[in-house]
DRENNU-158592 format. One record per residue (C-alpha): residue number from 1; chain; y, x, z. Coordinates in Angstrom, 3 decimals. Last residue first. Example, Ala and Ser with C-alpha at 12.3 -4.5 7.8 and 13.67 -1.06 7.14 Angstrom:
DRENNU-158592
ATOM;k;c;v;u;w
ATOM;2;A;-1.060;13.670;7.140
ATOM;1;A;-4.500;12.300;7.800
This chain:
DRENNU-158592
ATOM;k;c;v;u;w
ATOM;153;A;161.772;237.077;143.909
ATOM;152;A;163.022;235.856;147.311
ATOM;151;A;164.345;238.724;149.437
ATOM;150;A;167.928;238.285;148.198
ATOM;149;A;167.792;234.482;148.445
ATOM;148;A;166.540;234.624;152.034
ATOM;147;A;169.280;237.131;152.930
ATOM;146;A;171.940;234.810;151.518
ATOM;145;A;170.550;231.745;153.320
ATOM;144;A;170.383;233.590;156.633
ATOM;143;A;173.945;234.864;156.194
ATOM;142;A;175.182;231.411;155.219
ATOM;141;A;173.466;229.807;158.243
ATOM;140;A;175.045;232.213;160.709
ATOM;139;A;178.492;232.172;159.106
ATOM;138;A;178.627;228.381;158.654
ATOM;137;A;177.679;227.605;162.254
ATOM;136;A;179.858;230.401;163.677
ATOM;135;A;182.892;229.089;161.782
ATOM;134;A;182.276;225.465;162.772
ATOM;133;A;181.506;226.082;166.449
ATOM;132;A;177.902;226.399;167.568
ATOM;131;A;176.286;223.656;169.624
ATOM;130;A;172.837;224.925;170.442
ATOM;129;A;169.906;226.322;168.523
ATOM;128;A;170.105;227.777;165.018
ATOM;127;A;166.891;228.247;163.073
ATOM;126;A;166.860;229.925;159.695
ATOM;125;A;164.668;230.291;156.602
ATOM;124;A;161.919;228.015;157.900
ATOM;123;A;159.298;227.929;155.146
ATOM;122;A;157.839;224.723;153.695
ATOM;121;A;159.285;225.453;150.251
ATOM;120;A;162.752;225.654;151.771
ATOM;119;A;163.848;224.944;155.318
ATOM;118;A;167.182;225.655;156.993
ATOM;117;A;166.920;224.405;160.564
ATOM;116;A;169.534;223.174;163.023
ATOM;115;A;168.389;222.674;166.586
ATOM;114;A;170.201;220.546;169.136
ATOM;113;A;168.151;220.249;171.238
ATOM;112;A;165.466;222.727;172.197
ATOM;111;A;161.928;223.819;171.260
ATOM;110;A;161.830;222.763;167.610
ATOM;109;A;159.317;224.357;165.218
ATOM;108;A;158.883;221.222;163.104
ATOM;107;A;156.037;218.695;162.804
ATOM;106;A;156.928;217.159;166.161
ATOM;105;A;160.418;216.395;164.849
ATOM;104;A;158.858;214.309;162.062
ATOM;103;A;156.733;212.379;164.565
ATOM;102;A;159.608;211.889;166.983
ATOM;101;A;162.016;210.494;164.406
ATOM;100;A;163.521;207.532;166.262
ATOM;99;A;163.061;208.855;169.793
ATOM;98;A;164.730;212.201;169.144
ATOM;97;A;167.085;211.845;166.182
ATOM;96;A;166.439;213.626;162.890
ATOM;95;A;169.233;214.078;160.343
ATOM;94;A;168.379;215.628;156.970
ATOM;93;A;170.951;217.287;154.688
ATOM;92;A;169.942;218.756;151.280
ATOM;91;A;171.761;222.063;151.200
ATOM;90;A;174.394;224.356;149.693
ATOM;89;A;177.363;222.357;148.457
ATOM;88;A;177.007;219.332;150.760
ATOM;87;A;176.353;221.478;153.854
ATOM;86;A;179.226;223.861;153.083
ATOM;85;A;181.665;221.013;152.382
ATOM;84;A;180.738;219.224;155.615
ATOM;83;A;181.077;222.470;157.564
ATOM;82;A;184.505;223.204;156.048
ATOM;81;A;185.656;219.625;156.705
ATOM;80;A;184.731;219.807;160.429
ATOM;79;A;182.916;216.601;161.404
ATOM;78;A;179.587;218.318;162.044
ATOM;77;A;181.192;220.990;164.211
ATOM;76;A;183.133;218.673;166.507
ATOM;75;A;181.657;215.280;167.322
ATOM;74;A;178.065;216.013;166.213
ATOM;73;A;177.921;219.467;167.835
ATOM;72;A;179.502;218.203;171.060
ATOM;71;A;177.109;215.239;171.151
ATOM;70;A;174.152;217.567;170.687
ATOM;69;A;175.434;219.816;173.496
ATOM;68;A;175.409;216.729;175.776
ATOM;67;A;171.779;215.711;174.988
ATOM;66;A;170.886;212.081;175.816
ATOM;65;A;171.465;210.915;172.218
ATOM;64;A;169.086;213.572;170.871
ATOM;63;A;169.332;216.042;167.995
ATOM;62;A;167.435;217.760;165.203
ATOM;61;A;169.666;218.703;162.264
ATOM;60;A;167.628;219.640;159.192
ATOM;59;A;169.382;221.521;156.397
ATOM;58;A;166.980;221.375;153.475
ATOM;57;A;167.081;224.273;151.052
ATOM;56;A;168.629;223.949;147.593
ATOM;55;A;166.471;224.706;144.552
ATOM;54;A;167.457;221.362;143.048
ATOM;53;A;164.068;219.776;142.270
ATOM;52;A;162.130;221.442;145.102
ATOM;51;A;164.880;220.596;147.581
ATOM;50;A;164.982;217.028;146.310
ATOM;49;A;161.250;216.699;146.939
ATOM;48;A;161.566;218.219;150.412
ATOM;47;A;164.505;215.923;151.144
ATOM;46;A;162.414;212.844;150.381
ATOM;45;A;159.526;214.055;152.554
ATOM;44;A;161.792;215.139;155.422
ATOM;43;A;163.462;211.726;155.328
ATOM;42;A;166.861;211.416;153.700
ATOM;41;A;169.443;209.191;155.373
ATOM;40;A;172.021;209.541;152.548
ATOM;39;A;174.790;209.253;155.160
ATOM;38;A;173.926;212.657;156.689
ATOM;37;A;177.325;214.229;155.925
ATOM;36;A;178.821;211.247;157.730
ATOM;35;A;177.853;212.550;161.173
ATOM;34;A;175.600;210.170;163.107
ATOM;33;A;177.827;208.615;165.725
ATOM;32;A;178.306;210.373;169.043
ATOM;31;A;176.320;209.171;172.040
ATOM;30;A;178.271;208.072;175.085
ATOM;29;A;181.830;209.014;175.970
ATOM;28;A;180.868;209.283;179.652
ATOM;27;A;177.961;211.588;178.810
ATOM;26;A;180.229;213.836;176.756
ATOM;25;A;182.772;214.006;179.612
ATOM;24;A;180.031;214.943;182.082
ATOM;23;A;178.785;217.696;179.782
ATOM;22;A;182.291;219.114;179.329
ATOM;21;A;182.840;218.932;183.128
ATOM;20;A;179.754;220.907;184.193
ATOM;19;A;180.836;224.483;183.479
ATOM;18;A;184.397;224.090;184.749
ATOM;17;A;183.129;222.238;187.827
ATOM;16;A;180.677;225.056;188.554
ATOM;15;A;183.439;227.657;188.286
ATOM;14;A;185.713;225.661;190.584
ATOM;13;A;182.936;225.228;193.164
ATOM;12;A;182.175;228.953;193.047
ATOM;11;A;185.842;229.773;193.643
ATOM;10;A;185.947;227.484;196.666
ATOM;9;A;182.797;229.112;198.048
ATOM;8;A;184.300;232.616;197.550
ATOM;7;A;187.709;231.896;199.080
ATOM;6;A;186.416;231.156;202.603
ATOM;5;A;184.539;234.458;202.945
ATOM;4;A;187.550;236.377;201.656
ATOM;3;A;189.582;235.115;204.588
ATOM;2;A;192.841;233.590;203.563
ATOM;1;A;196.120;234.551;205.346
C-alpha cells in the first residue's frame, strides 16, 4: 500500500515535467523560421506609411529566438491558414526579432515575448501577450479591431 506522503512528491514531479516538456522540446528544435505572412519584411516606418495609405492597422509580432512560447506561436498559430488569411486581409504585418530589431522594439510598449500589437495612427489598439492558439488569436484581435473601428469617428 502507498503512503500518501510518498505519492505527493511523485505527483509533483509529473506535473512539473508536463509543464516543462513543451519548452524543452521547443529549445531542442531550435528557433522557428519567420512565418511566411511576414515575407514582405516591412519596417515599422514602412508599415506605418502603408497603414496610413490603406487604413489597415499594423500587426506587429515581437518575438525572440530564445523564447519557447515565441517558437510555439511561430510554428503553430502563425502557420494556421485562418490566421494567415486574417492577417493578410486586415493588417499590415511587421515582424520584429529581439537582437535584430532592438531599437524598434524599444520604441514599443513591450514587456514580454511574444507580444502581438495592433497599431494604427501611432495608437496601440490591442496588445496580446503569449502564444495564443489560432482561434483565440483571431478572436481577441478581431474584437479589439472591431471596437476600435466603432469608437473611431
